[in-house]
KEPAVO-895710 format. One record per residue (C-alpha): residue in three letters; x, y, z; residue number from 0. Coordinates in steps of 0.2 Angstrom, whole numbers, plus 5000, padded with zeros to 4 digits. Layout:
% KEPAVO-895710
ALA | X | Y | Z | NUM
...
% end
This chain:
% KEPAVO-895710
MET | 6253 | 5595 | 4987 | 0
SER | 6248 | 5588 | 5006 | 1
ASP | 6262 | 5588 | 5019 | 2
ASP | 6258 | 5569 | 5022 | 3
ILE | 6259 | 5566 | 5003 | 4
ILE | 6280 | 5563 | 4999 | 5
LEU | 6278 | 5557 | 4981 | 6
GLU | 6263 | 5561 | 4968 | 7
ALA | 6262 | 5553 | 4951 | 8
VAL | 6250 | 5564 | 4939 | 9
ASN | 6244 | 5558 | 4923 | 10
VAL | 6262 | 5551 | 4921 | 11
LYS | 6264 | 5543 | 4902 | 12
LYS | 6279 | 5535 | 4895 | 13
HIS | 6280 | 5531 | 4878 | 14
PHE | 6293 | 5522 | 4870 | 15
GLY | 6298 | 5523 | 4850 | 16
THR | 6294 | 5536 | 4835 | 17
GLY | 6277 | 5531 | 4831 | 18
GLY | 6283 | 5529 | 4812 | 19
GLY | 6280 | 5539 | 4798 | 20
TRP | 6287 | 5536 | 4782 | 21
LEU | 6306 | 5535 | 4787 | 22
SER | 6302 | 5524 | 4800 | 23
LYS | 6290 | 5508 | 4806 | 24
THR | 6296 | 5507 | 4824 | 25
PRO | 6279 | 5506 | 4833 | 26
VAL | 6277 | 5517 | 4849 | 27
VAL | 6275 | 5506 | 4864 | 28
GLN | 6263 | 5513 | 4877 | 29
ALA | 6274 | 5506 | 4896 | 30
VAL | 6266 | 5519 | 4905 | 31
ASP | 6250 | 5527 | 4900 | 32
GLY | 6241 | 5539 | 4910 | 33
VAL | 6246 | 5534 | 4930 | 34
SER | 6241 | 5544 | 4944 | 35
LEU | 6247 | 5542 | 4960 | 36
ARG | 6247 | 5549 | 4979 | 37
ILE | 6259 | 5541 | 4990 | 38
ARG | 6261 | 5545 | 5008 | 39
ARG | 6276 | 5549 | 5020 | 40
GLY | 6281 | 5536 | 5031 | 41
GLU | 6269 | 5520 | 5022 | 42
THR | 6275 | 5505 | 5013 | 43
PHE | 6267 | 5507 | 4993 | 44
ALA | 6266 | 5492 | 4983 | 45
ILE | 6264 | 5492 | 4966 | 46
VAL | 6258 | 5477 | 4958 | 47
GLY | 6254 | 5466 | 4942 | 48
GLU | 6260 | 5453 | 4926 | 49
SER | 6277 | 5454 | 4918 | 50
GLY | 6277 | 5466 | 4905 | 51
CYS | 6262 | 5479 | 4915 | 52
GLY | 6274 | 5493 | 4916 | 53
LYS | 6277 | 5494 | 4934 | 54
SER | 6298 | 5493 | 4933 | 55
THR | 6295 | 5510 | 4919 | 56
LEU | 6285 | 5520 | 4933 | 57
ALA | 6296 | 5516 | 4946 | 58
ARG | 6310 | 5521 | 4935 | 59
VAL | 6299 | 5538 | 4930 | 60
LEU | 6295 | 5539 | 4949 | 61
MET | 6314 | 5539 | 4951 | 62
ARG | 6320 | 5550 | 4939 | 63
LEU | 6329 | 5539 | 4931 | 64
LEU | 6319 | 5540 | 4915 | 65
THR | 6310 | 5557 | 4910 | 66
PRO | 6290 | 5554 | 4907 | 67
THR | 6282 | 5557 | 4889 | 68
GLU | 6269 | 5567 | 4897 | 69
GLY | 6262 | 5572 | 4913 | 70
GLU | 6272 | 5577 | 4932 | 71
VAL | 6280 | 5568 | 4946 | 72
LEU | 6282 | 5580 | 4962 | 73
PHE | 6293 | 5573 | 4976 | 74
ASP | 6292 | 5582 | 4997 | 75
GLY | 6283 | 5597 | 4986 | 76
ARG | 6294 | 5600 | 4970 | 77
GLU | 6293 | 5595 | 4951 | 78
ILE | 6307 | 5583 | 4949 | 79
SER | 6302 | 5577 | 4931 | 80
GLY | 6317 | 5589 | 4922 | 81
ALA | 6326 | 5589 | 4937 | 82
GLN | 6345 | 5593 | 4932 | 83
GLY | 6363 | 5597 | 4938 | 84
ALA | 6363 | 5601 | 4955 | 85
ALA | 6344 | 5597 | 4958 | 86
LEU | 6344 | 5580 | 4952 | 87
LYS | 6360 | 5578 | 4962 | 88
GLN | 6350 | 5582 | 4977 | 89
LEU | 6335 | 5573 | 4974 | 90
ARG | 6346 | 5557 | 4973 | 91
GLY | 6351 | 5560 | 4990 | 92
GLU | 6334 | 5560 | 4996 | 93
MET | 6327 | 5545 | 4983 | 94
GLN | 6336 | 5528 | 4981 | 95
PHE | 6333 | 5514 | 4973 | 96
ILE | 6335 | 5494 | 4977 | 97
PHE | 6337 | 5482 | 4961 | 98
GLN | 6332 | 5468 | 4956 | 99
ASP | 6346 | 5458 | 4955 | 100
PRO | 6358 | 5463 | 4969 | 101
PHE | 6375 | 5455 | 4959 | 102
ALA | 6373 | 5464 | 4943 | 103
SER | 6369 | 5479 | 4954 | 104
LEU | 6387 | 5480 | 4964 | 105
ASN | 6402 | 5484 | 4955 | 106
PRO | 6412 | 5468 | 4957 | 107
ARG | 6430 | 5475 | 4956 | 108
MET | 6425 | 5488 | 4971 | 109
THR | 6425 | 5481 | 4989 | 110
VAL | 6409 | 5484 | 5002 | 111
GLY | 6417 | 5498 | 5009 | 112
ASN | 6420 | 5505 | 4992 | 113
LEU | 6403 | 5503 | 4987 | 114
VAL | 6395 | 5508 | 5003 | 115
GLY | 6406 | 5522 | 5006 | 116
GLU | 6403 | 5530 | 4988 | 117
PRO | 6388 | 5539 | 4987 | 118
LEU | 6394 | 5548 | 5006 | 119
GLU | 6410 | 5554 | 4994 | 120
VAL | 6396 | 5561 | 4983 | 121
HIS | 6383 | 5568 | 4997 | 122
ALA | 6393 | 5571 | 5011 | 123
PRO | 6409 | 5579 | 5005 | 124
GLY | 6415 | 5586 | 5020 | 125
MET | 6418 | 5569 | 5028 | 126
THR | 6434 | 5564 | 5035 | 127
ALA | 6440 | 5546 | 5030 | 128
GLN | 6438 | 5541 | 5045 | 129
GLU | 6420 | 5548 | 5049 | 130
ARG | 6417 | 5539 | 5030 | 131
ARG | 6424 | 5522 | 5036 | 132
ASP | 6415 | 5523 | 5054 | 133
ARG | 6397 | 5527 | 5045 | 134
VAL | 6402 | 5511 | 5033 | 135
ALA | 6405 | 5500 | 5048 | 136
GLU | 6386 | 5506 | 5055 | 137
LEU | 6377 | 5506 | 5041 | 138
LEU | 6384 | 5487 | 5038 | 139
ARG | 6378 | 5481 | 5056 | 140
LYS | 6363 | 5490 | 5054 | 141
VAL | 6357 | 5477 | 5039 | 142
GLY | 6365 | 5462 | 5049 | 143
LEU | 6383 | 5462 | 5042 | 144
ARG | 6399 | 5462 | 5050 | 145
PRO | 6410 | 5480 | 5048 | 146
GLU | 6423 | 5468 | 5044 | 147
HIS | 6416 | 5463 | 5028 | 148
ALA | 6418 | 5480 | 5022 | 149
GLY | 6434 | 5473 | 5015 | 150
ARG | 6427 | 5459 | 5005 | 151
TYR | 6422 | 5459 | 4986 | 152
PRO | 6403 | 5456 | 4980 | 153
HIS | 6408 | 5438 | 4974 | 154
GLU | 6412 | 5433 | 4991 | 155
PHE | 6395 | 5435 | 4998 | 156
SER | 6377 | 5425 | 4997 | 157
GLY | 6362 | 5432 | 4986 | 158
GLY | 6356 | 5439 | 5004 | 159
GLN | 6369 | 5445 | 5009 | 160
ARG | 6373 | 5455 | 4992 | 161
GLN | 6354 | 5463 | 4993 | 162
ARG | 6358 | 5468 | 5010 | 163
ILE | 6374 | 5478 | 5005 | 164
GLY | 6364 | 5485 | 4990 | 165
ILE | 6352 | 5491 | 5006 | 166
ALA | 6365 | 5499 | 5015 | 167
ARG | 6372 | 5507 | 5000 | 168
ALA | 6353 | 5514 | 4998 | 169
LEU | 6353 | 5520 | 5013 | 170
ALA | 6372 | 5529 | 5015 | 171
SER | 6365 | 5546 | 5009 | 172
ASP | 6349 | 5546 | 5022 | 173
PRO | 6337 | 5547 | 5009 | 174
LYS | 6317 | 5549 | 5013 | 175
LEU | 6312 | 5537 | 5002 | 176
ILE | 6318 | 5520 | 4994 | 177
ILE | 6312 | 5511 | 4978 | 178
GLY | 6311 | 5494 | 4978 | 179
ASP | 6310 | 5484 | 4960 | 180
GLU | 6307 | 5466 | 4965 | 181
PRO | 6320 | 5467 | 4981 | 182
VAL | 6321 | 5449 | 4985 | 183
SER | 6312 | 5442 | 4971 | 184
ALA | 6330 | 5434 | 4963 | 185
LEU | 6334 | 5427 | 4981 | 186
ASP | 6329 | 5410 | 4991 | 187
VAL | 6312 | 5409 | 5000 | 188
SER | 6318 | 5410 | 5016 | 189
VAL | 6330 | 5425 | 5013 | 190
GLN | 6315 | 5434 | 5005 | 191
ALA | 6308 | 5433 | 5023 | 192
GLN | 6324 | 5439 | 5031 | 193
VAL | 6327 | 5454 | 5019 | 194
ILE | 6307 | 5459 | 5021 | 195
ASN | 6308 | 5458 | 5040 | 196
LEU | 6325 | 5470 | 5038 | 197
LEU | 6316 | 5482 | 5025 | 198
GLY | 6300 | 5483 | 5038 | 199
ASP | 6312 | 5486 | 5053 | 200
LEU | 6324 | 5501 | 5042 | 201
SER | 6306 | 5508 | 5038 | 202
ARG | 6299 | 5507 | 5056 | 203
ASP | 6315 | 5514 | 5065 | 204
LEU | 6322 | 5527 | 5050 | 205
GLY | 6303 | 5534 | 5045 | 206
LEU | 6307 | 5530 | 5027 | 207
THR | 6295 | 5529 | 5015 | 208
LEU | 6294 | 5513 | 5003 | 209
VAL | 6288 | 5509 | 4986 | 210
VAL | 6290 | 5491 | 4982 | 211
ILE | 6287 | 5483 | 4966 | 212
ALA | 6283 | 5468 | 4966 | 213
HIS | 6272 | 5454 | 4957 | 214
ASP | 6271 | 5440 | 4971 | 215
LEU | 6256 | 5442 | 4981 | 216
GLY | 6265 | 5436 | 4996 | 217
VAL | 6278 | 5448 | 4997 | 218
ILE | 6266 | 5461 | 4996 | 219
ARG | 6250 | 5456 | 5006 | 220
HIS | 6262 | 5455 | 5021 | 221
MET | 6273 | 5470 | 5020 | 222
SER | 6263 | 5483 | 5012 | 223
ASP | 6250 | 5497 | 5018 | 224
ARG | 6244 | 5502 | 5003 | 225
VAL | 6241 | 5494 | 4985 | 226
ALA | 6239 | 5497 | 4965 | 227
VAL | 6237 | 5485 | 4955 | 228
MET | 6241 | 5488 | 4936 | 229
TYR | 6236 | 5483 | 4919 | 230
LEU | 6245 | 5485 | 4903 | 231
GLY | 6253 | 5503 | 4908 | 232
ARG | 6237 | 5509 | 4918 | 233
VAL | 6233 | 5507 | 4934 | 234
VAL | 6216 | 5497 | 4939 | 235
GLU | 6213 | 5497 | 4959 | 236
THR | 6221 | 5507 | 4973 | 237
GLY | 6217 | 5504 | 4990 | 238
THR | 6225 | 5496 | 5006 | 239
ALA | 6232 | 5481 | 5008 | 240
ALA | 6219 | 5471 | 5019 | 241
ASP | 6205 | 5480 | 5006 | 242
VAL | 6211 | 5474 | 4990 | 243
PHE | 6215 | 5457 | 4996 | 244
ALA | 6201 | 5456 | 5007 | 245
ARG | 6186 | 5464 | 4993 | 246
PRO | 6197 | 5466 | 4976 | 247
ARG | 6184 | 5472 | 4964 | 248
HIS | 6193 | 5473 | 4946 | 249
PRO | 6191 | 5457 | 4939 | 250
TYR | 6210 | 5458 | 4933 | 251
THR | 6214 | 5459 | 4953 | 252
GLN | 6203 | 5446 | 4957 | 253
ALA | 6211 | 5435 | 4945 | 254
LEU | 6229 | 5438 | 4952 | 255
LEU | 6221 | 5433 | 4968 | 256
ALA | 6216 | 5416 | 4962 | 257
SER | 6232 | 5411 | 4953 | 258
ILE | 6239 | 5408 | 4971 | 259
PRO | 6247 | 5391 | 4967 | 260
ALA | 6237 | 5376 | 4972 | 261
THR | 6237 | 5357 | 4978 | 262
GLY | 6233 | 5353 | 4961 | 263
THR | 6217 | 5345 | 4967 | 264
THR | 6204 | 5357 | 4965 | 265
ASP | 6195 | 5363 | 4951 | 266
HIS | 6197 | 5382 | 4950 | 267
THR | 6190 | 5391 | 4934 | 268
ALA | 6200 | 5403 | 4925 | 269
THR | 6197 | 5422 | 4928 | 270
MET | 6205 | 5429 | 4913 | 271
ILE | 6209 | 5418 | 4897 | 272
GLY | 6223 | 5424 | 4884 | 273
GLU | 6238 | 5431 | 4885 | 274
MET | 6242 | 5452 | 4889 | 275
PRO | 6241 | 5461 | 4874 | 276
SER | 6257 | 5471 | 4866 | 277
PRO | 6258 | 5487 | 4875 | 278
SER | 6262 | 5495 | 4856 | 279
ASP | 6244 | 5492 | 4853 | 280
PRO | 6232 | 5491 | 4867 | 281
PRO | 6214 | 5487 | 4866 | 282
SER | 6204 | 5503 | 4866 | 283
GLY | 6191 | 5506 | 4880 | 284
CYS | 6196 | 5493 | 4894 | 285
ARG | 6213 | 5489 | 4891 | 286
PHE | 6207 | 5473 | 4902 | 287
HIS | 6193 | 5468 | 4891 | 288
THR | 6200 | 5456 | 4879 | 289
ARG | 6204 | 5443 | 4896 | 290
CYS | 6190 | 5449 | 4906 | 291
PRO | 6173 | 5435 | 4908 | 292
HIS | 6162 | 5448 | 4912 | 293
ALA | 6166 | 5460 | 4898 | 294
GLN | 6152 | 5471 | 4889 | 295
GLU | 6151 | 5480 | 4873 | 296
THR | 6153 | 5496 | 4886 | 297
CYS | 6170 | 5489 | 4890 | 298
ARG | 6177 | 5490 | 4871 | 299
SER | 6172 | 5506 | 4868 | 300
GLN | 6173 | 5517 | 4884 | 301
THR | 6189 | 5519 | 4895 | 302
PRO | 6185 | 5517 | 4914 | 303
VAL | 6191 | 5529 | 4925 | 304
LEU | 6197 | 5525 | 4943 | 305
ALA | 6181 | 5528 | 4956 | 306
GLU | 6180 | 5528 | 4973 | 307
THR | 6171 | 5509 | 4980 | 308
GLY | 6163 | 5517 | 4997 | 309
HIS | 6179 | 5508 | 5005 | 310
PRO | 6191 | 5520 | 5012 | 311
ASP | 6206 | 5523 | 4999 | 312
HIS | 6199 | 5509 | 4989 | 313
SER | 6197 | 5514 | 4970 | 314
VAL | 6192 | 5504 | 4954 | 315
ALA | 6192 | 5506 | 4935 | 316
CYS | 6178 | 5497 | 4930 | 317
HIS | 6162 | 5501 | 4922 | 318
PHE | 6153 | 5487 | 4931 | 319
TRP | 6161 | 5485 | 4947 | 320
GLN | 6146 | 5489 | 4958 | 321
THR | 6135 | 5475 | 4948 | 322
LEU | 6150 | 5463 | 4947 | 323
ALA | 6151 | 5465 | 4968 | 324
ASP | 6133 | 5464 | 4970 | 325
THR | 6131 | 5447 | 4959 | 326
VAL | 6150 | 5439 | 4957 | 327
PRO | 6159 | 5436 | 4974 | 328
PRO | 6177 | 5437 | 4973 | 329
PRO | 6187 | 5422 | 4969 | 330
ALA | 6190 | 5412 | 4984 | 331
PRO | 6210 | 5411 | 4981 | 332
PRO | 6215 | 5390 | 4979 | 333
GLU | 6217 | 5377 | 4992 | 334
ARG | 6238 | 5381 | 4995 | 335
SER | 6250 | 5366 | 4993 | 336
ASP | 6260 | 5364 | 5010 | 337
ALA | 6276 | 5373 | 5002 | 338
ALA | 6264 | 5387 | 4997 | 339
GLU | 6258 | 5386 | 5015 | 340
ALA | 6274 | 5386 | 5020 | 341
ARG | 6281 | 5400 | 5013 | 342
PHE | 6268 | 5412 | 5018 | 343
ALA | 6272 | 5409 | 5034 | 344
LEU | 6289 | 5415 | 5031 | 345
TYR | 6284 | 5431 | 5025 | 346
ARG | 6270 | 5433 | 5041 | 347
ALA | 6284 | 5428 | 5052 | 348
ALA | 6293 | 5441 | 5045 | 349
THR | 6282 | 5453 | 5046 | 350
GLU | 6277 | 5451 | 5063 | 351
GLY | 6292 | 5450 | 5071 | 352
GLY | 6293 | 5430 | 5072 | 353
THR | 6311 | 5422 | 5070 | 354
VAL | 6305 | 5408 | 5056 | 355
THR | 6320 | 5409 | 5044 | 356
HIS | 6319 | 5393 | 5036 | 357
LEU | 6312 | 5376 | 5030 | 358
ASN | 6314 | 5361 | 5040 | 359
GLU | 6317 | 5345 | 5030 | 360
ALA | 6297 | 5340 | 5029 | 361
GLY | 6296 | 5358 | 5019 | 362
LYS | 6287 | 5367 | 5033 | 363
PRO | 6295 | 5383 | 5041 | 364
ALA | 6306 | 5380 | 5057 | 365
GLU | 6311 | 5391 | 5070 | 366
GLN | 6327 | 5398 | 5070 | 367
THR | 6336 | 5398 | 5090 | 368
% end
């Protein structure tokens, strides 16, 4: 593994179920099916796709919360898929997870001080009680909370504050990498911007590597360095966030970008049809061919592999991406409503160091003084 690669997945598969047999009819669910990724040290890497595409399962495999059915996961140069005992304990200190629901992920019977301090008891057992209290106070300040909040319980906080507690808890062991599974999707729009800004600041100040799982393109566009687009258990496009958003090559990526909410006054031709097939019975060949308006017979019989497009770090798994790039321009995103535009302004302000943190009565971004 190269020194600048901190996390790598090599042909990772995660299947659930036994596959049936004469005593069982349980189908195999191919949640993740042959994913290879390389995540660089210090970057923010996003994994996007529809609900059910396998991105959360992949995150748990990368975190060693699930064991892959096949393939390897390498963290900082060592294989971790089968890590157990002391090796797994060390890994837990170096990799941390931020869950989607900040309330469900925090024990309601523990105070904030105990929640944030618990990882210190595990990973820094030599600390005295006073040193742990001082470290908890420092972590709370770092995420925008006050040290006196240590004596309160999770139900006494708002959703955004609870997510800040979850982030402080994740930072307690001084991890090298943090994986966030939809870390802001359960929060209000203005609070999302604040948490995005916080994660960006922490990543820059602490040299963290962030892996963000999301389906919200606004979050991804304004906080990530590189993006991987997943469809039905496989990666169909990767590249820098700027390049993927400016020049999407896979029809599925184009469809995702075209799905940004519109005002309803402009007619936009759909770029995919129907529902995502079941991961227990995926289509042959290109898994997107059942919904792709450009599908041909080759797509139904042959599986495409990720191929470079000529732009740095940009790869796509489509048999006809070059033909489509020459003849079919990527669909322009729909015109945004005032509310959607205000939401994107919040994201921009958060990631560019702005001060916009809420909407005014007209639904427009208002600056906080």
